[in-house]
C-alpha positions, 0 to 999 in steps of 0.5 A: 690632355688639352692641346697648349694654347698657341703663345700670344702677345698680351696688351696694356695701356697707361690710365695713370696721371696726365697733365689734364688731372689738373684741369679736371680737378679746377672742374667742378662738374668733372671728376680728376678719374674722367680722362682714365674712364675714357681710356679705359672704355677705349681699351676694353672696347679694343680688348686690350688686356689690362690698365697700367698706372705708375707712381712716383712719390715726388712732386716736380720735375722728376715726379708724375705730373697729375699723378694720384694714388694708384690703388684708389684709382684703379678701384674706381675703374674697376667699377666702370669696367667689367673684363680689362685688368687693373695694375697698380704700381705700389713700393715695397719701401715705403709700405707694410706687407700686411696693408699690402696684402689686404689693399691688393686683396680687396682690389681683387675682390672689387674687380672680381679678380682683375688685379695686378700688383706691379712692384717697385722699390722706389728711387725717389720720393724718400724725403716723404717717409721720414729720416734715414735717406734712401736705403741701398738698392741691396736693402731694398730688394731685401726688404721686397723679397721678404714683403712678397714672402709675407704677403704670399703667406698671407694671401695663403692662410685660408685653406681652399675649404675655409669658406663653405656655404651651409644648408641655408645657402649662407657663408660658413667661416671654419676658423680652423682652416685660417691660419696665422703665419707667423712670420719673424723675419729682418724687416717684419713681424707678422702673425697674421692671418689675413682677415679678408676672404680668399681671393678670386685669383688666389693671388692677384698678378704679380709684376715686378719693375726692375732691370739692375742685378738686385732687381733681375734676381728678385724678379727671377725668384718671385715674378709672374711678370717682369717690366723692364726697359729694353731699348734694343733687340740685343739688350732684350736678348741679354736681359730675357736669357739671363732672367729665364735661366735664373728663374729656371735655376730656381726651378720655376717653369719655362717661359716665366717670368713673361717679359712686359716692355713698353713701346714708345711709337711714333706712327705715320700714315706713311714712313715719311710722315712718322719719320718727319714726326721724329725729325721734328721732335728732335729739332725741338729737343733743348740740349742744354736740358738734355745734357742734364737728362743723360747725366741723370740717366747715367747716375748723376754724373758731374754735369760740368763734365758735360757742359764742355763736351761737343755734341758730336763727341762721344762721352769718355768712359772714364766718367762713367760711375761704378754701377755699385756706387748708384743708389737710384736706377742702376738698371737704366744706368746700365743701359746708358753706360753701354750705349757709352761703351758702344760709342754713342755721342753726346747727341746721340744720348740726348735723344735716347734720353727722350724715351728714358731708355725705353724701346722706341719705333717710328713707322707706319702701322704695318712697319711698327707691327713688323718691329713687335712680331720681331721681338715677339718671335725672338721670344723677347717679349710677352706683354706690351704697352700701347700709348695714345688711346684718348687722341683720336688719330693715335687710337686709329693707329693704334686699335684700327692700325697696329693691333688690327695688323697683329691680330691678322697675323695671329699674334695678339688674340681677338678677345678676351679668354677669361674673366680674370686677368690671370686667365687672359695673361695665360698664368694659372690661378693660384689655388689656396694652400694650407697652413699659409705655406710661404712659396714663390708663385709659379 
């Protein structure tokens, strides 16, 4: 038996919509993809494991500036890269599982096994998808679970030998080895089977974004990677222990799901420079707007109640909503409610809201490597998101600074370990199953 390779930290960087997209849209000589292509090339050269595209379904202050459709976006990037993974964020609330199975299956083919789906249930954009408003979190996650069951069954609907090579070297399809799934559930009726060939990875990597109780339950049952907001080590420890314990009760292998956290890093050549940058950002905060951000982070509590509150006073716990009454981003509400109970002042909450509940740290690349190593050794982070590759100085800090130091410490691998995203994340390929068996990955 071969020894299991040592655990390493996997890396991701964003390649999605930015404000520059609007400038590119006005330039007849360039594509709105140009910035992402540059980031993709830099990231692959740095041996970053995957590119991540977020998605919001609304225009305006809470929508993604310059956002474009993620699946089309990463499909284009697949043709200018060869090894880096491609993560597209797509909602189960507003898409049908048969279409999702075909779309992500095709992405896995055109990228030769580098596709990943970041599943979200959406907290915005319902006004663009017909009447009825946004379903409750319970209904959104129930639909997400059924969507995953259907999509996985469709990806599994081809037996391993349904497609073989004949004596003349051409493909031979054996239709009797491709099976309907005959799914009839609460939300969908899908006959199947899938009408595209078996996928290079068996299934694209399944990532799930969500931190609420319902989101954690979905991730524990199905996700191979969970993307979540973990601003402090204590919160990260609590979340990781809870979701891994739940996954274990469901019979999933140890170490699943992998924990994926964004990292809002402020770099400096010296600690003083990094802290000065943080101080300047805080001094530039519009605290009137910040009060509105805090109200949003707390589930939309009455802004008038915060308008009269001194910045250096704590928020009364009596203002906190019952999280069960919140229909959007319950996990984020839980984080900021925890801050309130810990006695954060309104000023401190406004500052925290600038990072929307994500992990933030400042320092030299070596100091930031210490912060990353602490969480890695504590077992609360397996995948980390690093940003800023398109900016030359930030690129130097990330690639020649932080990544170099993490590699020197043996925390991040020096090179890709395989040709598929599954291999590079340390996840097994999913082998075709007979008769479209529905079963969670892992």
